[in-house]
Each structure stands twice: as C-alpha cells, then as structure tokens.
Phi, psi and omega in degrees: 000146183284157178270181182221172179295332181283330182212112183284357183281159179240162178245136179225133180270134185228131176284150170295154181257346188200142169268111182282322188196148168226156173295158182296329179233161171088010179225130176225140176060043181299327182299340178297337180288349177271357185251150177259071177209194186266004176291147189242158168258141180254129171244134178216160175219108178283151180306133178080359181253165175291157181291151167294126189221151182213142177243121183253145176244123178268008168090333180201161177298137180225159170245130179145221181213205178228160172239124179253124182253115183241102179291321185219152168229152182292340181265349187070020181226164173303153181241148182267131179227160170251132179238124180238128177261146178212143170281342172233163177297321182293327178295316180292334180274349183250222177247098187296154174300143184241024179280135170068321171227160181262133184240001187221112188239135165253108193213170176263144169250142187288147171271130184058041180195193177221160181219144177257140186224131168089156170205099188199189172258132184197164167230331186242146177223129172251136178237129177238132172278119190269333188274130177287148178072021183236143173234138176229150171257137180241115181279318180210146163236107183251138167287138174256093187281120182247119187200163172278133181279070184276141176273129177280087182281328175273153180208164179207133176211136175217185182277003177251105184295334178294316177294323177300316180295322180293316177303312182294321180294318176298318178297316181292323177302310181291324176303313180297328182280350177273081182257236177289332165228176173278104182277161173289317180205158186265346178267320189234297185273071179277059188224161174268094172268109195289330176292319180294340181293334189302307178294331175295316178301317180297322178290319177301317178299323182285333188249314189249339182079214186279103176240142192291343182292338178288306175303323178299321181288317178298319180290326177301314180296319179296311186290337179262010181225077174296138178290145015266025179291160176255140182298133183060017180073014186234122185302317183296336183287331172292328175293320178295330176300318178296314180296322176299314181296322178298311183291325178294319179294319178298321182282317191255329175066031182277097184293320180297320179292319177298320179302325180293346180264357191310302189293317180293317182299311182297319179292321179294320178296322176297317178298319181294318179297326182292346183252023171239122185280179185297334179281347182102359181282129177286144179229049185299131178275172177081198184288119182264113192204138169254295176198168192301314185298339178261004189290346178260010185238091182303323179295320178295318180298313180300313182293319180295318178294323177301316179293317180296325176299313179297315181297315185288325177294320177295316178297318178297321177298319178299318179292323179295323176299316178298330181271357182077017178268073188295319182296315179297321179295317181295317180293319179295320180295319180297315180290323177300316180294322178295318179294322181292336180272349185291129187278074180256108184276142177273166167284194179278008183296129181299319186298310182295321179293325175298317178297322179297322176296313182296332179275358182075022183260356181210152181286123184302315183295319181294313180295321179295315182292320189269336187230303190291327181273354181276125185044061198295339185269358183243160183074027182246170169219152178299334178284294184280353172303329178298318182285331172297315177299318180297318179294320180291329175295322177297334176275358180077017185267060188287326179300313182283335171298315179296322177297319178296317178298312180301317188281310188283301179288326179297330179297327177295318177297320178301329180272008174103003183294138169247355169220158183272155196261161177301320181214155177199141179223130182299336178292344178286340193288317186299124179076012183264143171274157176287169185277351189269355184225166174295145186279119179293154177301136180091352178260152176281136172273102189294339178273309185282330188263348187247174179112170183201174175053237183272000185238047178279138174058221187289353172290340182299125179277130179258014171217093185233119188299331182294348182272001185273010185306324180303332178297310178297321183294315181297321177294316183289319191254329176273307171293333174077031185246123178206138178289138176236005172219149184306140179071019180058030177295327173236128180239128179282136173250109182215074183285146175222105186281339174056038180096355177286152178280325179204162171207139177212157180173192185223157176223126177283141173226167176298345183263349184136190186267132169268135178240134184220149176217133180235144178223129177284132178260161184298335182273008178092350179277164178246129172269126183235140173229134183223137176245123184236146177283164175300142181098354180242129174253143182259126170267095189273099179286343179284332181075002185218015182287145171280115184246128175221154180276140175291142179292141178082000000 
C-alpha cells in the first residue's frame, strides 16, 4: 500500500510461514493458514473443554499487527478470541509484556469480515477461541507489516556467510526501529533515547544514507529538552546528541540543518564546559549513566563520562568551526584537552576502557591486550559492544574483532534471532532453547528466564536498534569506508580483511553510491578497486587501489 504525507510508512500483508503448535482439540486444517487461497482453518470450543488454539510463526521479526479473516461463525455473530503477540514462541504462549504497546488482547473477530489487531514488534502470534459452544472458520491470519520503504543503498558481502548474515541482521534491526522516529525498540521502548541513537545513526549512514527520520529524532530530543535539562534525564545522553550531530554532519554535510542547531549547540557546550573543573575533572550533574551493565560500577561510570566529555567537546568544537563560532570552538577545545588529560582510571570494565581509548585517553594496544581481549565474549552488551569493537580496531586487532562479531552477535542468530536483542550474555547460551520453538523440559527459556535491570524476562526486547553496530563496523573497517570530510567529500579507504578472502559492498553518500571490492592476495597484500561518484575524493591509505569515477 502507498504511503502518505502524514505517514511515510507502508503496510504489507504477510502470510505465516509455519504452524508452531496447536491445541490437542479444537483445531482442524491448520495448514490452510499457510496458503493464500479460500481454504479455511476451523477453531472450535466445546463446552467444558479448553479453547481451540494455534501458534503461528511469521518467519521473522515484524512491526505492526495482524488481520484475521473469519468467513463464518456457528452463531452468526462476532466471536471472542484472545490474541497474543510474541517476539519469541514462549512469549506468545505465556503472558506477554505490556509496556508501551499492548501484546495481549481479548477481542471480537468479525463474522463475514476481518479485523486488524495490534501494533507492536512480534514474530509469533497465538490465537485462542474463548467462547464455549462456538465454531469459527478462519480463512487467513495475515501479519500487517508497517515499515518505512527504505532502499538498502549500502551493502556488504564477503566469503564468510555468518558475517554476511550479521551485517544484514543489524541493518534490518535498525530498519524496523526507524518508525515515526528512530525508536530504541519496536516492542517496548518506542521512544527516542538519544544516546542509544548513536549506533543506530552509524548503521543508517552505512545502509540507508540520508533519511529524514534521523533529523526528526535529533530535533525531538532537542525540542523536548530545554536547557539546562539533560536529554532523557541523563547527562551523557546530551553528550551523545552532540556526537550524533557530528557524525551525521560528516556523513551528510547538511549545512542548513547544522545551522538550525547553532543556538542550542553553543548553549549546551557552554553548560558542559561549566561542569568541568580547573583540573579537568568532569562534574556532570543529574543522572550519571552509561548503559545498564555498567550501572553498578561507579568507577566505570566516572571514567566513561570523563571520556565522553572530552569526545563530545571535541566534536562540538568541530561543529562550531563549521558554523563560524570560533570562540565557542576554541573554548570547547581547551576544556576537552583538559578533560582528556585528567588521570581518571577506569575499572576493568570493557565499556569504560573502550571509551577512554576512543577519547585518546589510553593506549589502544595496551587496553586491548590487558582488558578488551581478556575473556573477550563476556562483559559486553549489544549497545556498547560497538564501542569495544571500535577501540579494538584502533589497536589493529581486526582478526579478533571479526571473531567477536561471529561469536557474540552470531550466537543470537544461532538461537533463532532475525533481529538483534536489547541485551545478551554468552552465559545464557548453555542449556538454552532457541526462540523459535516451544521450550523443551530441562532447557532454559532464554527469553523468559534471562535478563537483568530493566530487561528481565519477557520484558526483554528482541529487536533493539542499538545492537546493530556490527553493520556499521563491518562497512567502516572491512570495506574500509569512512567519511573524513563533511558530507563525505573525502572518504578514507582503509580495508582490513582480517583473514577473509574477499569483501565487497557499497556505501551511500550525498553524491551517490561508492562501490568497493577487495581481494586478499597470496603475498598478504590486498587488491582494492573502488568506484566513486563525482564530488568524492578518496584518501587511499593502501596506496595502490584502483580508483575510477562512476559514469554519469
């Protein structure tokens, strides 16, 4: 269906791909629901018996609801059913989480008609006929997929199909979260969490390019946070707003949009400078927070915030230079340098140490050897795992970065994920059943039994945009493409195959699509060929790439 000026999203009807389960009684011809024809499934409930029930799998995570088509009922009246949505089979079979969106409905289905139910994130739907002594025929249960019709301009392919699947899964995760704003998650946190937006923005730049939902989300956070307030009530999230704008400007180069941020940006930088003392120590007021797994570690929070202050002040100074705000840029740079020199040691937490590396406050090779590479699959989160990868890339540890991506994010795919999750811990894997089937006795229910903090049990979101960082990372470091001048006028070419035989793909820019192909040679060198549109200059760190202009 076509979109409109009021809502750019489209609706697509999707058949279920599998019948996961039916009740022992009260269901006939369930397989007809997998067909696109007029054959029907029968649901009935005899007096004193359990309801006729069915669990459907739509094959992948979707955002939207379902449409139930009921040609006949035995009463000639609407019939009452229970409809449960789940991101896992166990969620749909249990009592789904009810935060922010509704996933569990007691509702009527029309006689000789159809009805649409729900708007959430799901893959599985269970339907129970609630009324005794009633029989209904069900011609179709269709998912009503609601999404932005975005073009996948970026791409990635290599000789490791696991990495290809991870790149695509990260891209799809973020695509689903790009709704009316860039949401944190489609099942629960249908909100603009501005810190969480940063890895989503990086993935959007790698896959979709300039889409209007990103500026809309950044502006939403700004307009709902008059200074001296902190975005989302969290001091670090206002810092991430600055970093988001910096990365968006580098990729897209929209001067008019940056100009619209002038007054807020300059005032926010002044507020931020006021909370760094003469020694360079940050004294950020309000809720001090990086992300949930570090929330019980004050030393990690202090060290991480110290690094974020330095990073955001430098990024803000760069934006001020573009805006001609020389005084603000000079003052921000001076305080950033003072903050970066302040000797605030982190705990052994990977996340805080990664930020210190990214801020230039710690030696990448030393931190990688002593902390990030130690027990590398643990102490991570899908959110800050991206910054751990970035820090390890600065240490040149690309082989082990690829291993980390394969193992940590790949484990979610092994468990049935079609989108990446809000949280994940490798210790959950042992003895766990996948999300696509009913949990056998003696197996761990990885959705209902795991989780922590705000994502315990079925509250845990299995489609969370902050987890898509490997997609951006693979484009930047394996394809080796990253903007180094505003608007991608200059793009650095620095491929690192990390043991791969080849890698090829594309990157969208405001000037057109960049196409690149790399091949490992027997002598250890990489042969690279890159096609760039007019308006883009290549900073070729390989010194030997074949560079040609795209026709037209």
